[in-house]
N, C-alpha and C positions, 0 to 999 in steps of 0.2 A: 435449515433456514427457518426463520420464524414463520408461524402459520398466519400471522397478521397480513392482511391485504396491504400492499405497498408498504412493506416494513422499512424501518429507518436504521441506518448504521453509520459508523465512521468509515472512511476509506482506510486510514492507517493511524497516523499520529494525532495526539492531542497535546496542547501546550504543557510542557513540564513546569512544575512549580519553581519559583525563583530561588527557593531554598535548596533545590536539587542541582540546578545548573546555573552557570554564569551566562546570563542572557546576552551580555555584550559580546562574549566570545562566540556564542552560538550564531549570533546575527552578523558577526564581522566577516564570515567566510561562507562559501557555498557548502552544501551538504558534504561532509567528509567521506572520502573513499578509504582512507587509512584511519588509524586511531586518532581521536582528539581527546586524550585523557584530561587535558587541562580544563575541559568544559565542566567537569563535575566539582561541586562544592564539598561534599563530604569526603573525608579521607577514605582510602581504599578499604580499610577494615570495617567501615560503617556503611559502605556504598550499597551493598545488597539489601540491607534492612531499609535504607532510605528509599531505594528504588521500589521495594515492596510497598512501602507506605504511599509513595507517589502513584503506584498502580491503583491502590484503593481509592485515592483521591480522584483519579481519572474515571474509575468505575462509578464512584458516587455521583460525579457530575453527569455521566451518561444516564444513570438510573433516574436522577433528579429531573433531567430533561425529558425522560420518557423514551429513550432510544430502545429499539426492539432487539437488535443484535449487538451486543456490547463487545468491547475489546480491551486490551491492556493499555491502549493509547500509545504503545511503543515508547513508554517513558524510560525504559532501560537502555534505549539506543541513542547513540550519538547521531546516527542517521538511519534511515530505513535500510541502507545497504551494508554498512560496515560491521554491524553487530554480528551477523551471520557470516558474511564473506571472509572476514579476517580471523574467524575462529577455526579455520580448516587447516589440515596438514597440506604441505606443498606450497604454502604461501609465505613469502617474505614480506612482512609489513614494516620491518625495521629499516629496510633499505629500499624505499619506494622508487617507482619510475614515474615519468611524466608522459601523459597521453592527452590528446585533445578531448575535452569533455563534450557533452551533447550539443553545447552551444558554441563549441570551438575554442573555449578558454582552456589553456594548459592546466591539467589537473593531476595531482599526485595520486597514484593508484598502487595497490599491492602488486608484487611481482610473483608470477607463477614459476616456481623453481623445481617442482617435483610433482609426483602424482597427487591430484586433489582427492583427499579423503577426509572423513570426519574423525577427529580425535575422540569425540564423545558427542552426545546430544548437546545442542546449543540453546534451543528455545523450549524444550519439553518441560522444564521446570516452570517457565513462564506460563505455559498452558495450564499445568496442574495447579499453580497458585491461583490463577484467575478462576478456574473451574471450582475451586474450593471456596470461593467467596461470592458466587452468584448462581441462581437457578435459571437465569436467562440463557438464551442461545449465545454462544461465544464464538468470536472470529479471531484468528491469528494470521498475521501477515509475514511473508518471507520474500526476500529478493529472488527474482527469476534467474534461470541459468543463462539466458541470452544477455541480460543486463549485467550480471556478474562478469561474464566473459568480456563484454565490451569495456568494462571498467577495471581491467587488469592488463598487465603487460606479460604476455606469454613468452617465457624463455625455456619452456620444457616441451610442450606438445608439438609446436610448429605447424599446427593445423587447426583452423578456427572451429570446424565442426567437432573435432575430437575434444577441444577445450570446452565447448558448450555442453557436449554430452557428458563429460566428466562432472561438470557442475550439476547437470540434471540428475545424475545418479546419486550424488550426495543429497540433493534436495529430496529425492524420493525416499531415501532412508529417514531423513528428518521428518518429512510430512507423515509418514506412516506412524512414527512414534508420537507425533503431535496429535494425530487422530486417536491413538490409543489412550492418550492422556486426557481426552475429553473435548477436543476442539470440534465444534459443530460445523464450522465454516473455515476452509483454508483458502487464503488469498495469496497468489503469486504476483509480485510487482514487476512489471516488464515495461518501464517507460522507454527504454532504448529501442524497443521494437518500432515505435512511432518515429524515432529519429533515424533509423537505418532500415528503410523498407525493403531494399534489394536483398540484404542479408537476411532480413526477417522472412522474406518469401522463401529463401533457401532452407533456413534452419529453424524458424520460429515455432511452427506448429509441432514439429518433431520434438523440440526441446520441452514444450509444454506437456505434450503427451507422455514423454518419458518421465518427467518430474511427477506427474499425476497417475502414473501406471498403478492400477490396483486400488486407487483411492475412491471410496464411495462417498455419497452425500454431496453437499454443496461445495463446489470449488469455483474460485473466481480468478480471472486474470485482469489486472488493472493496468491500463494504459493512460498516460497523461503527457502533457507538454512541459512539465517541470513545475517546481514550487513557484507560486506567484511572486514571492519576494525576489526570486532570481530571474524569472522569465515574465516580464510585464506585458509584452506584446505577443499574443499567441495566435497561431493560425486558426481559421474558422473551420478547418476540416482535418481529418486524420489521413495520413499517407498510408497507413496500414491498419485496417480495421475489419472490413467485410471478410477478409481471409480467415479471421478468427472463428467464424461460424463452423469451420472444419475441425477445430481443436476439441479435446475431450473435456475441457472445463464447462461447467453448467452455466456459468454467469460471466459476463464481460462488464467491467467497470470502466467508465469513461467520464472525463470532465466535459461539462457542457455550459455551465453558467458563465464563467469568465470569458471563454473564447466565443460565446454566442453560437454554439454549434447548432446547425440545422438538424433537428431530430429525425428528418426523413432518412438519415443514414441508418437508423435503427431497423428499418425494413430490410437491410442487408444482413441482418443477424437473426433470421427467422427461427432458429432452433435454440436460441439462448435467452436466459433472463438477463436483464440489464440493470446494473447499478448506475443510476443516472445522476451526474453531478448537478445539484441544484443550489449549492452554496458557493458564491464567488469569494475566493480567498484573496483576491487582489484588492478588495475594498473592505476596509474595517467597519464601514457602516453595516449595521445588522439589518438583514432583510426582514420584511414583514412576512407573517404567515401567508398572506395573500400573494405576495411575490413568489414564494415557494410553490404555492398551489398552482399558479399560472404556469410555472416552468414544468410542473408535473403534468398539467393538462396538455401542454405542447407535446410531451413525450407520448401521452395516451392517444394522440391522433394517429400514432404509427405502431404502437404495440398494445397488447391487452393488459388490463390491470394486474392480472396474476403473474405477469412477467416483469413488473416494474419494482425496483427497490430505490428508495431515496437515500442520497448520500451527499457529502461535500464533494467538491471537485477533486480534491487531493488531500494530502496530510495537512493538519492544522497547527503543527507545532510552532510555527513562526508568528502566529497571531497572539495578541494579549489574551490571557485566559478568559477574562470577562467577555471579550468579544466573541471568542470561540463558543462559550457557553450560550450566549445570546443567539448565535447563529444556529446551533443545533436544536435549541428550544423552538426557534421559528420553523425549522425544518420539520420537527415533530408535529407542531400545530398546523403547518401547511399540509402535511400528508393527511392529517385528520380531516381537514376541510374536504379534500378530494375524496377520501373514503366515504364521507357522508353523502357526497354528490352522486356517487356511482353505486351505492348500496341500495 
C-alpha cells in the first residue's frame, strides 16, 4: 500500500473510452454475468491492443488526477465479474441458466457443469502490463468466491460450500501469480456477501481466507450495494460487515457516500484498514474537494488516519469519463486538505 497518509485509489472500474465499447449497449443492461461480446467496437484481432491502449488511458487519467494507488481501470472487462468467472474450466457459458440477481431480477448466469479449474492464468498479463508502465503502487481486482458462486447455476457440486471453496481455490492460484507479476494490492470483490448475510455468516470468512491463503502484503475485500445506475435507493447500513474483522484481508472497502452510511460502523472493524467511499456515483455532479474532506473527517471521528484510504463508493465505468475524472481529482484534493489539517 502507498506510504502516503490517507492514500487515494479507485475501487475498481474507470469509464472505458467510447472508441473501445458501445456505450449504449453497456448501459442498456445490468452488469453481465455471461459474455457480452457485442459491447466491443474493435474486431477480435485488434481487441487486445485496443484494450492495452485503453489501460494506458485510464492510467494516465489516474496519474494526472494524482491517485496514489493506481489500477488498470478494469477496461478489459465487460463487467467486474464475467472476465474471470467465465474463463474457468467446468463452466458452460454458451448455454446459460437464469437465477434471481441480488435485486431479485432474473439474470442469465454461467452453468457449473464440471470441476472448477483454471485453464491458464486470466489476469496475470493485465498485472504485468500495468506494472511495466508505472512506478506507482498498483492494485488489481478480482471477483470473490462467494459472489461467483451466487452468480452461477450449480449442476455439478450439489453443495454450496463445496462450490464456494472450489472457486476460492482457483482464486488463490490466480492471486499468487498476480502477486508474483508485481501487484502491490489485491482486491477481492464480494458484493453478494451484503445481499446474503445468512450464507455469508456460514461461508464468507472461510472463502476469503482460502482465497488469500499465503498472500502477503495489502489485501482488500470490497462490499457494496450495487452499481448506482442499477440500484438507486440504497440502505443506510450493511447487513454483513462487522463479521469481516475476523477475515485475513488487511483492508475492508465499503461505500458510504451515496447511501449516507453512518461511519460509527467503522468502530466494529478495529483490526482493519478502511477503504472509505467518499464519491457518490449516483450523482453526476462533481463533488467539491471540501465535500470530500468533510466525508473523510466524519470517518476520522471513528478510526485513526493511518487506517483510512479514500476511494469512490464503487466502480465508475457507467459515468461519463469527464465526470469520473472530475470526481477523482476532487477526491485527491479533498484528501490533501485533510492531510494538511492533521499533519
